[in-house]
MMTF fields as JSON, N, C-alpha, C and O atoms, coordinates in Angstrom:
{
  "mmtfVersion": "1.0.0",
  "mmtfProducer": "UNKNOWN",
  "numBonds": 251,
  "numAtoms": 252,
  "numGroups": 63,
  "numChains": 1,
  "numModels": 1,
  "chainsPerModel": [1],
  "groupsPerChain": [63],
  "chainIdList": ["A"],
  "bondAtomList": [4, 2, 8, 6, 12, 10, 16, 14, 20, 18, 24, 22, 28, 26, 32, 30, 36, 34, 40, 38, 44, 42, 48, 46, 52, 50, 56, 54, 60, 58, 64, 62, 68, 66, 72, 70, 76, 74, 80, 78, 84, 82, 88, 86, 92, 90, 96, 94, 100, 98, 104, 102, 108, 106, 112, 110, 116, 114, 120, 118, 124, 122, 128, 126, 132, 130, 136, 134, 140, 138, 144, 142, 148, 146, 152, 150, 156, 154, 160, 158, 164, 162, 168, 166, 172, 170, 176, 174, 180, 178, 184, 182, 188, 186, 192, 190, 196, 194, 200, 198, 204, 202, 208, 206, 212, 210, 216, 214, 220, 218, 224, 222, 228, 226, 232, 230, 236, 234, 240, 238, 244, 242, 248, 246],
  "bondOrderList": [1, 1, 1, 1, 1, 1, 1, 1, 1, 1, 1, 1, 1, 1, 1, 1, 1, 1, 1, 1, 1, 1, 1, 1, 1, 1, 1, 1, 1, 1, 1, 1, 1, 1, 1, 1, 1, 1, 1, 1, 1, 1, 1, 1, 1, 1, 1, 1, 1, 1, 1, 1, 1, 1, 1, 1, 1, 1, 1, 1, 1, 1],
  "groupList": [{"groupName": "UNK", "atomNameList": ["N", "CA", "C", "O"], "elementList": ["N", "C", "C", "O"], "formalChargeList": [0, 0, 0, 0], "bondAtomList": [1, 0, 2, 1, 3, 2], "bondOrderList": [1, 1, 2], "singleLetterCode": "X", "chemCompType": "L-PEPTIDE LINKING"}],
  "groupTypeList": [0, 0, 0, 0, 0, 0, 0, 0, 0, 0, 0, 0, 0, 0, 0, 0, 0, 0, 0, 0, 0, 0, 0, 0, 0, 0, 0, 0, 0, 0, 0, 0, 0, 0, 0, 0, 0, 0, 0, 0, 0, 0, 0, 0, 0, 0, 0, 0, 0, 0, 0, 0, 0, 0, 0, 0, 0, 0, 0, 0, 0, 0, 0],
  "groupIdList": [1, 2, 3, 4, 5, 6, 7, 8, 9, 10, 11, 12, 13, 14, 15, 16, 17, 18, 19, 20, 21, 22, 23, 24, 25, 26, 27, 28, 29, 30, 31, 32, 33, 34, 35, 36, 37, 38, 39, 40, 41, 42, 43, 44, 45, 46, 47, 48, 49, 50, 51, 52, 53, 54, 55, 56, 57, 58, 59, 60, 61, 62, 63],
  "secStructList": [7, 7, 7, 6, 6, 7, 7, 7, 3, 3, 7, 6, 6, 7, 7, 1, 1, 6, 6, 7, 7, 3, 3, 3, 3, 3, 3, 6, 6, 3, 3, 3, 3, 3, 3, 6, 6, 7, 6, 6, 1, 7, 7, 3, 3, 3, 7, 2, 2, 2, 2, 2, 2, 2, 2, 2, 2, 2, 2, 6, 6, 7, 7],
  "xCoordList": [-16.732, -17.629, -19.026, -19.11, -20.096, -21.379, -22.119, -22.466, -22.397, -23.13, -24.458, -25.087, -24.972, -26.357, -27.372, -28.309, -27.242, -28.383, -28.13, -28.873, -27.193, -26.748, -27.745, -28.277, -28.04, -28.766, -27.924, -27.323, -27.837, -27.123, -27.786, -28.979, -27.089, -27.639, -26.685, -25.457, -27.5, -26.692, -26.789, -27.801, -25.74, -25.833, -27.044, -27.436, -27.553, -28.589, -28.215, -29.061, -26.874, -26.198, -26.176, -26.03, -26.303, -26.277, -27.42, -28.565, -27.143, -28.268, -28.609, -28.186, -29.356, -29.746, -28.653, -28.81, -27.569, -26.394, -26.019, -24.849, -27.087, -26.918, -26.454, -26.131, -26.411, -25.956, -24.549, -24.106, -23.83, -22.345, -22.249, -21.947, -22.564, -22.544, -21.854, -21.658, -21.554, -21.117, -22.279, -23.057, -22.394, -23.341, -22.619, -21.515, -23.134, -22.462, -23.422, -24.641, -22.961, -23.581, -22.825, -21.635, -23.414, -22.827, -23.17, -24.356, -22.284, -22.512, -21.751, -20.993, -21.8, -21.053, -19.564, -18.883, -19.1, -17.735, -17.164, -15.958, -17.947, -17.274, -18.183, -19.378, -17.664, -18.335, -17.902, -16.715, -18.923, -18.694, -19.098, -20.109, -18.349, -18.607, -18.657, -17.85, -19.556, -19.635, -20.074, -20.542, -19.913, -20.177, -21.664, -22.038, -22.579, -23.999, -24.293, -25.337, -23.37, -23.581, -23.284, -23.706, -22.582, -22.157, -22.379, -21.39, -23.623, -23.871, -23.348, -23.119, -23.156, -22.592, -21.2, -20.652, -20.491, -19.064, -18.247, -18.827, -17.024, -16.276, -16.657, -17.226, -16.353, -16.675, -15.412, -14.53, -15.377, -14.28, -14.771, -15.941, -14.035, -14.313, -13.46, -12.248, -13.892, -13.254, -13.671, -14.788, -12.606, -13.034, -13.788, -13.757, -14.463, -15.075, -14.014, -14.305, -12.748, -11.744, -11.237, -10.916, -11.13, -10.597, -11.638, -11.272, -12.961, -13.97, -14.125, -14.28, -14.089, -14.018, -12.855, -13.009, -11.638, -10.423, -10.703, -10.5, -11.236, -11.641, -12.61, -12.35, -13.702, -14.584, -13.916, -13.997, -13.29, -12.596, -11.668, -11.599, -11.027, -10.069, -10.892, -10.502, -12.083, -12.937, -13.511, -13.617, -13.866, -14.456, -13.476, -13.831, -12.106, -11.184, -10.433, -9.441, -10.971, -10.344, -8.985, -8.083, -8.816, -7.68, -6.57, -5.421, -6.782, -5.605, -5.389, -4.515],
  "yCoordList": [36.512, 35.949, 35.913, 35.429, 36.448, 36.532, 35.32, 34.995, 34.587, 33.299, 33.379, 32.353, 34.658, 34.893, 34.142, 33.674, 33.975, 33.386, 31.925, 31.316, 31.393, 29.932, 29.042, 29.361, 27.959, 26.839, 25.762, 25.0, 25.641, 24.704, 23.375, 23.312, 22.375, 20.962, 20.19, 20.281, 19.331, 18.421, 17.093, 16.777, 16.219, 14.876, 14.048, 14.222, 13.195, 12.402, 11.312, 10.627, 11.196, 10.205, 10.844, 10.13, 12.123, 12.789, 12.321, 12.247, 12.037, 11.504, 12.621, 13.767, 12.263, 13.241, 13.187, 12.609, 13.854, 13.798, 15.127, 15.449, 15.935, 17.156, 18.275, 19.355, 18.031, 19.228, 19.149, 20.003, 18.084, 18.019, 17.465, 16.319, 18.512, 18.103, 19.245, 20.375, 18.896, 19.987, 20.196, 19.269, 21.337, 21.657, 22.052, 22.57, 21.866, 22.051, 23.073, 22.942, 23.941, 24.728, 24.906, 25.22, 24.733, 24.883, 26.203, 26.502, 26.957, 28.255, 28.274, 27.319, 29.141, 29.207, 29.052, 29.942, 27.869, 27.543, 27.34, 27.145, 27.385, 27.347, 26.332, 26.295, 25.497, 24.607, 25.174, 25.321, 25.48, 26.058, 25.102, 24.41, 25.056, 24.033, 24.853, 25.77, 24.58, 25.235, 24.234, 23.133, 24.639, 23.983, 24.191, 25.361, 23.204, 23.385, 24.098, 24.732, 23.98, 24.579, 26.051, 26.834, 26.513, 27.935, 28.391, 28.617, 28.551, 28.882, 30.253, 30.529, 31.166, 32.479, 32.606, 33.707, 31.379, 31.286, 31.234, 31.557, 30.882, 30.778, 29.696, 28.682, 29.893, 28.803, 28.455, 29.281, 27.278, 26.78, 26.837, 26.506, 27.221, 27.413, 26.527, 26.574, 25.761, 24.834, 25.093, 25.499, 24.801, 24.807, 23.592, 22.708, 23.411, 22.098, 21.041, 19.914, 21.277, 20.317, 19.859, 18.681, 20.85, 20.434, 19.503, 18.456, 19.914, 19.234, 17.811, 16.899, 17.556, 16.306, 15.469, 14.254, 16.054, 15.29, 14.78, 13.612, 15.8, 15.316, 14.22, 13.189, 14.372, 13.206, 11.876, 10.832, 11.981, 10.789, 10.187, 8.964, 10.935, 10.471, 9.728, 8.685, 10.39, 9.806, 8.448, 7.472, 8.416, 7.162, 5.962, 4.783, 6.445, 5.4, 5.045, 4.317, 5.612, 5.333, 6.086, 5.541, 7.293, 8.161, 7.651, 7.992, 6.924, 6.345, 7.382, 7.175],
  "zCoordList": [-24.738, -25.51, -24.734, -23.605, -25.4, -24.78, -25.004, -26.139, -23.915, -23.906, -23.343, -23.084, -23.115, -22.495, -23.135, -22.488, -24.502, -25.184, -25.471, -26.24, -24.927, -25.117, -24.523, -23.46, -25.117, -24.532, -23.953, -24.71, -22.631, -21.968, -21.788, -21.49, -21.95, -21.678, -20.823, -20.844, -19.984, -19.028, -19.6, -20.225, -19.426, -20.028, -19.405, -18.251, -20.229, -19.794, -18.779, -18.202, -18.598, -17.658, -16.382, -15.39, -16.248, -14.963, -14.094, -14.542, -12.979, -12.074, -11.082, -11.236, -10.104, -9.129, -7.975, -6.9, -8.357, -7.291, -6.79, -6.587, -6.581, -5.97, -6.82, -6.323, -8.139, -8.999, -9.526, -10.294, -9.092, -9.372, -10.984, -11.319, -11.817, -13.263, -14.132, -13.685, -15.239, -16.203, -17.242, -17.466, -17.838, -18.831, -19.973, -19.809, -21.259, -22.576, -23.413, -23.297, -24.134, -25.004, -26.314, -26.283, -27.368, -28.74, -29.336, -29.483, -29.664, -30.362, -31.603, -31.773, -32.472, -33.833, -33.575, -33.065, -33.958, -33.993, -32.468, -32.309, -31.492, -30.126, -29.404, -29.7, -28.46, -27.591, -26.199, -25.906, -25.369, -24.028, -22.887, -23.003, -21.826, -20.744, -19.509, -19.36, -18.612, -17.338, -16.278, -16.572, -15.106, -13.772, -13.52, -13.438, -13.383, -13.357, -11.947, -11.794, -10.954, -9.555, -9.751, -8.9, -10.817, -10.775, -12.181, -12.879, -12.678, -14.016, -14.435, -15.613, -13.341, -13.72, -13.532, -13.577, -13.291, -13.039, -14.331, -15.369, -14.379, -15.539, -16.477, -16.073, -17.735, -18.783, -19.542, -19.776, -19.887, -20.839, -22.153, -22.346, -23.125, -24.493, -25.336, -25.125, -26.22, -27.034, -28.563, -28.886, -29.488, -30.895, -31.173, -30.317, -32.242, -32.597, -32.713, -32.313, -33.241, -33.342, -32.099, -31.939, -31.071, -29.772, -29.063, -28.529, -29.07, -28.542, -29.062, -28.25, -30.455, -30.926, -30.582, -30.458, -30.409, -29.863, -28.539, -28.209, -27.688, -26.343, -26.319, -25.7, -26.947, -26.941, -27.432, -26.784, -28.553, -29.085, -28.008, -27.887, -27.306, -26.273, -25.128, -24.605, -24.798, -23.656, -24.205, -23.462, -25.484, -25.928, -26.168, -26.175, -26.378, -26.596, -25.272, -25.28, -24.097, -22.843, -22.68, -22.045, -23.219, -22.944, -23.824, -23.547, -24.78, -25.637, -26.85, -27.692]
}
């Protein structure tokens, strides 16, 4: 998948910790995640349903 035109964002909770963050980009039907230290490296791709399940799990403490 070509993500060259994607707009990547970092969480506002990310501090000045030397770049140890993940970035997320939303494209048509896909949410992409990458390591901010390696923007040209591998990306993880999730469907909207998978991403929503992941976020719900985080918010509920993994339950």
